[in-house]
Structure formats: C-alpha cells, structure tokens
C-alpha positions in Angstrom: -4.8 -126.4 -1.0 -4.0 -125.2 2.5 -6.2 -122.4 3.7 -9.1 -123.1 1.3 -12.7 -123.0 2.6 -15.6 -124.4 0.7 -19.4 -124.5 0.6 -21.1 -127.2 -1.3 -24.4 -128.5 -2.4 -25.1 -132.0 -3.5 -27.4 -134.7 -4.6 -27.6 -138.4 -5.0 -28.3 -140.2 -8.3 -28.4 -144.0 -8.1 -25.1 -145.1 -6.6 -23.4 -141.6 -7.1 -23.1 -138.7 -4.7 -22.4 -135.4 -6.6 -21.3 -132.3 -4.8 -20.7 -128.9 -6.4 -18.3 -126.7 -4.4 -17.5 -122.9 -4.3 -14.2 -122.1 -2.7 -13.2 -119.0 -0.7 -10.2 -118.1 1.5 -7.0 -118.7 -0.3 -9.0 -120.4 -3.1 -11.4 -117.5 -3.7 -13.1 -117.9 -7.1 -12.3 -121.6 -7.5 -15.2 -124.1 -8.2 -15.2 -127.9 -8.2 -17.4 -130.9 -8.6 -16.8 -134.1 -6.7 -18.4 -137.4 -7.7 -18.3 -140.4 -5.4 -19.7 -143.7 -6.7 -20.5 -146.9 -4.8 -19.3 -149.8 -6.9 -20.3 -152.5 -4.2 -20.3 -152.8 -0.4 -16.5 -152.9 -0.4 -15.5 -150.5 -3.1 -16.0 -146.8 -3.9 -14.4 -144.6 -6.6 -14.2 -140.9 -6.7 -13.2 -138.1 -9.0 -12.9 -134.4 -8.1 -12.5 -131.8 -10.8 -11.4 -128.2 -9.9 -11.4 -125.0 -11.9 -8.9 -122.7 -10.2 -9.1 -118.9 -9.9 -6.6 -118.5 -12.8 -8.8 -120.7 -15.0 -6.5 -123.8 -14.9 -8.0 -127.1 -14.3 -7.0 -129.8 -11.9 -8.3 -133.3 -11.3 -7.8 -136.0 -8.7 -9.1 -139.6 -8.6 -9.4 -142.0 -5.7 -10.3 -145.6 -5.2 -11.2 -147.0 -1.8 -11.4 -150.8 -1.2 -12.3 -152.4 2.1 -10.3 -155.6 2.7 -11.1 -157.9 5.6 -8.1 -159.2 7.5 -7.8 -161.9 10.2 -6.6 -160.7 13.5 -4.5 -162.7 15.9 -6.3 -163.9 19.1 -4.2 -163.5 22.2 -4.9 -165.8 25.1 
C-alpha cells in the first residue's frame, strides 16, 4: 500500500481500540476499520479490514506477544 495516506477517527470500548480510516493518495476511495484488543498486559491482537477503491475486500490479522528474556551480565 505504498503511497497511501489516511485520516482516521477512533474510540475505545472496554479493552478494544476501534479506528475507522478514509484513504487518499494512491488509495483514494478506500476505507478501513482497525480493531486492536488488549488480551492481557503481555498480549494484543488486531484485525484490519479494508474496502479497496474497486470494491474488493482485504483483511490482515496480527498478534503481538511480549516475552521477557534474560540478558547476560558482562563484568
């Protein structure tokens, strides 16, 4: 989606952040909705649904997990 520019408005509902986007530039006429949900302090899930200018739909999903790792101590 290189060259796309978006303006969005959002709201929070419980553990979800919902943002509705209107795209311009190369993506003129496209719209999308992104929903990011906090599962716990270490995990978020997200889904982003697009309606492209030609009417086709596209969807992407993401899961983010924070993992704590031990680091070596150098003396």
